[in-house]
N, C-alpha and C positions, 0 to 999 in steps of 0.2 A: 758456552752460552746457553742459557735456559730458554725454552720455548716461551715461557711466561716470565715477564720482568715485573718486579714489585717496585713501586715508587712510594716510599713513605711520605706522608704529608703533615700530620699533626699528632699531638698527644695532649691528654688532659688527665690530671690526677685529682681525685676528690674523695671525700669520705668524712667521717669514718663509716664503715659498713655497719648496718643496724644489727646484724647477727653476731659479728665477731670483733668489731671495733677497729679493724684494719682499713687502710685506705685502698681505693680502687684506682685502676688505670684504664683509660680507653685510648687506643692508637688507631689511626686511620690512614688511608692512602688509596692508591690505584694499582690495578693489575693490567699490564699491557701484553697483548699477543702480537705476533708479527703483523696481523691485519689491523691492529689499532687497540684502543682501550676496551678491555673485556668487562671490567667491573671496578667499582669502588668498594672499599671494605672498612669495617669497624671491628676491632677486637677488644673485648672488655673482660677484665679479671680483677680479683682481689689480690693485692700484693702479698706475697708470702703465704698464700692459701690455695695455691693451684691444686695440690693433692686432694684437698677436701671440698673446695668450691668449684674447681674446673674453670672454664672460660666460655665465652660466647663469641662466635664469629658471625657477623652479619654481612652478606654480600649483596650489593646492588648490581645485578647483572643486566646487560642489554646494550643498547646503542648509546654511544657517547659522543657522536659527531656534533657539529655545530647545529644541525637541524633537529637533533634528537630532543624529545620531550619526556617528561616523567612517564607517560603512557607507553613509552618504548622500553621501560625497565621494570624489573621485578626484584623483590627481596627474597633471598634464600637465607635461612638462619640455621646454624649448626651449633650443637653443644659439643664442647671439647672436654675430655677427661683424660687424666694421666693415671694409667694403671701400672701394676708391677711389670707387665709384659710390654709396656710402651704406650704411646698416645693413641687415642681413638676419637673419631668424630661420629656424631649421629645427627642426621637432619631432624630439625624440630619445626613445629608450627611457628611461623614468623609473626603471627598476628599479635602476640603478647610482648614482642620485643620493642624497645623504644625506637629502633630504626624504622619500624612500620609506619611511623608518623612523619618520616623524613620527606621533604618536598620533592626529592629526586626519585622517589618510589611511586610507580604507577599502579603496581599490583603486588600484593603480599601473598606468597605461596605457602600453603600448608605442606606438611610432610608428604602426604599422599600425592601431591602435585609435582614432587621432585623425585622421589625414589623410583628407580627403574626407567627414568626418562633421560633424554639427552642432556638436560640441564644439570642433572646430578653429576655427570662426568666433568662438566665445566666447574661446578662448585667444588668438587673434591680436588681437582687440579689447582684451583685457585687457593684453597686453604693450605695445600701442600707447599705451594710456592711462597705463601706468606710465612709459614714456619721455617722454610729453608733460607729465605732472603731478608726478612725484616728482623734485624738484630734487636729491635725493641721488645720482641716477644720471646727472647731466649729463655726467660724464666719458665715459660710454659712447657718447655721440653724436659725440665728436670735433668736427669743424668743422660738423657737420650739426645742424639743429634740427627738431623736429616742428612741423607746421602745426596750427593750431587746427581745430576742427570734427570731432573724433573722435566 
């Protein structure tokens, strides 16, 4: 059993992409910890173009109980790239991401507000769980696979 559990919720395909003519996909869901819901997530990529376009992961982290409001949650965004030695994430400024306008987000974090802080550990654990458990994003891993034990 994983410490974090991913709950896929929805998917949307659209396009074509302006730069390459391929369609894009966005999947979303929730990430649960033993203490409760940790985050909701959105993953966006261009189908068949992961090696040259990468993907974006947007995490809405914070409180998700019945009393929680948008002010209790923040957006953390990560760019995903697939390199010859495997997949890599980089925290990016979330202000330019479409998720920054989501009504569930109370605060959008920039890169400097995430790196080296406790929220970074939660964000990286969350994206690892998504890659390991959400079969809808398998294309992002290319020839690589996540190992169990997250």
